[in-house]
GUBA-56789 format. One line per field, with one value per residue (C-alpha): residue number from 1; x negated, y, z negated. Coordinates in Angstrom, 1 decimal. Layout:
! GUBA-56789
seq	(NUM; ...)
x	(X; ...)
y	(Y; ...)
z	(Z; ...)
//
This chain:
! GUBA-56789
seq	(1; 2; 3; 4; 5; 6; 7; 8; 9; 10; 11; 12; 13; 14; 15; 16; 17; 18; 19; 20; 21; 22; 23; 24; 25; 26; 27; 28; 29; 30; 31; 32; 33; 34; 35; 36; 37; 38; 39; 40; 41; 42; 43; 44; 45; 46; 47; 48; 49; 50; 51; 52; 53; 54; 55; 56; 57; 58; 59; 60; 61; 62; 63; 64; 65; 66; 67; 68; 69; 70; 71; 72; 73; 74; 75; 76; 77; 78; 79; 80; 81; 82; 83; 84; 85; 86; 87; 88; 89; 90; 91; 92; 93; 94; 95; 96; 97; 98; 99; 100; 101; 102; 103; 104; 105; 106; 107; 108; 109; 110; 111; 112; 113; 114)
x	(-100.5; -100.7; -98.1; -98.7; -96.7; -94.5; -91.0; -89.9; -92.4; -92.4; -88.6; -88.0; -90.8; -89.2; -85.8; -87.1; -89.1; -86.0; -83.8; -86.3; -86.6; -82.8; -82.4; -85.3; -83.9; -80.4; -81.6; -84.1; -81.9; -78.3; -78.1; -81.0; -80.3; -83.9; -83.9; -87.6; -88.5; -86.0; -87.5; -91.1; -90.5; -88.0; -90.3; -93.1; -90.4; -89.2; -92.7; -93.5; -90.3; -90.9; -94.4; -93.3; -90.5; -92.9; -95.4; -92.8; -91.9; -95.6; -96.0; -93.1; -94.8; -92.5; -94.0; -95.8; -93.1; -90.6; -93.0; -93.4; -89.6; -89.1; -91.8; -90.2; -86.7; -88.1; -89.6; -86.3; -84.3; -86.8; -86.5; -82.6; -82.6; -84.9; -82.5; -79.2; -79.9; -80.2; -80.4; -78.4; -80.3; -77.1; -75.9; -78.7; -76.4; -77.4; -75.5; -75.6; -74.2; -71.9; -72.3; -75.6; -78.2; -76.8; -78.0; -75.4; -74.6; -72.7; -73.0; -70.2; -70.3; -70.1; -69.6; -72.8; -74.6; -77.6)
y	(99.8; 96.6; 96.4; 92.8; 90.4; 93.1; 92.8; 96.1; 98.0; 95.9; 95.7; 99.5; 99.5; 96.4; 98.0; 101.2; 99.4; 97.3; 100.3; 101.9; 98.7; 98.4; 101.9; 101.5; 98.2; 99.6; 102.5; 100.4; 97.4; 98.7; 102.4; 102.7; 101.6; 101.1; 97.4; 97.1; 98.6; 96.3; 93.2; 94.3; 95.1; 92.5; 89.5; 91.5; 93.2; 89.8; 88.7; 91.9; 91.7; 88.0; 88.6; 91.6; 89.5; 86.8; 89.3; 90.9; 87.5; 86.9; 90.5; 90.1; 87.2; 84.3; 80.8; 79.3; 76.7; 79.5; 80.8; 77.3; 77.1; 80.6; 80.4; 77.7; 79.3; 82.6; 81.1; 79.3; 82.6; 84.3; 81.5; 81.6; 85.4; 85.2; 82.7; 84.3; 87.9; 89.0; 92.4; 93.2; 94.4; 96.0; 98.2; 98.0; 96.6; 94.1; 90.9; 88.5; 85.0; 84.0; 80.3; 79.1; 77.3; 78.6; 81.7; 84.1; 83.8; 87.1; 90.6; 91.4; 95.1; 94.9; 91.2; 90.8; 87.5; 87.5)
z	(-109.8; -107.8; -105.1; -103.9; -106.0; -107.5; -105.9; -107.6; -105.6; -102.4; -101.9; -101.4; -98.7; -97.1; -97.1; -95.6; -92.9; -92.1; -91.7; -89.4; -87.3; -87.2; -85.9; -83.4; -82.1; -81.9; -79.7; -77.6; -77.0; -77.1; -76.4; -73.8; -70.3; -69.3; -68.5; -67.7; -71.1; -72.8; -71.1; -71.8; -75.5; -76.6; -77.3; -78.9; -81.0; -82.1; -83.0; -84.9; -87.0; -87.7; -88.9; -91.0; -92.6; -93.5; -94.7; -97.0; -98.4; -99.2; -100.6; -102.9; -104.5; -103.6; -104.3; -101.3; -100.7; -100.0; -97.3; -96.0; -95.6; -94.3; -91.6; -89.4; -90.0; -88.9; -85.7; -85.0; -85.4; -83.1; -80.5; -80.6; -80.3; -77.3; -75.7; -76.6; -75.7; -72.1; -70.3; -67.3; -64.2; -62.8; -65.6; -68.2; -70.8; -73.5; -73.7; -76.6; -76.2; -79.0; -78.3; -79.9; -77.7; -74.5; -72.7; -71.4; -67.7; -67.1; -68.4; -70.9; -69.7; -65.9; -65.2; -63.1; -63.1; -65.4)
//
């Protein structure tokens, strides 16, 4: 009853964890207006989800070269998310820049400068 290396057993766990993380992030970063909590938790949340994603790739038994490709891509995605998502001190809203490689300058909810 080995789980590691058995995608049929690992994927349902991966899917369940990802649904929970998605719901938690939606509440924490989009519904909640607590800017300080958003700023405090955002980068650790990115790190935890990145490590979990890579851990699930490993646990599903993908070949090492897939992990070698996925690791830098995951780090790049984490970096881009940290640059493109900002939290407004005025209204507590979450603003995500649609133009890659450029952080947002104004809140899309209230127009305040970020």
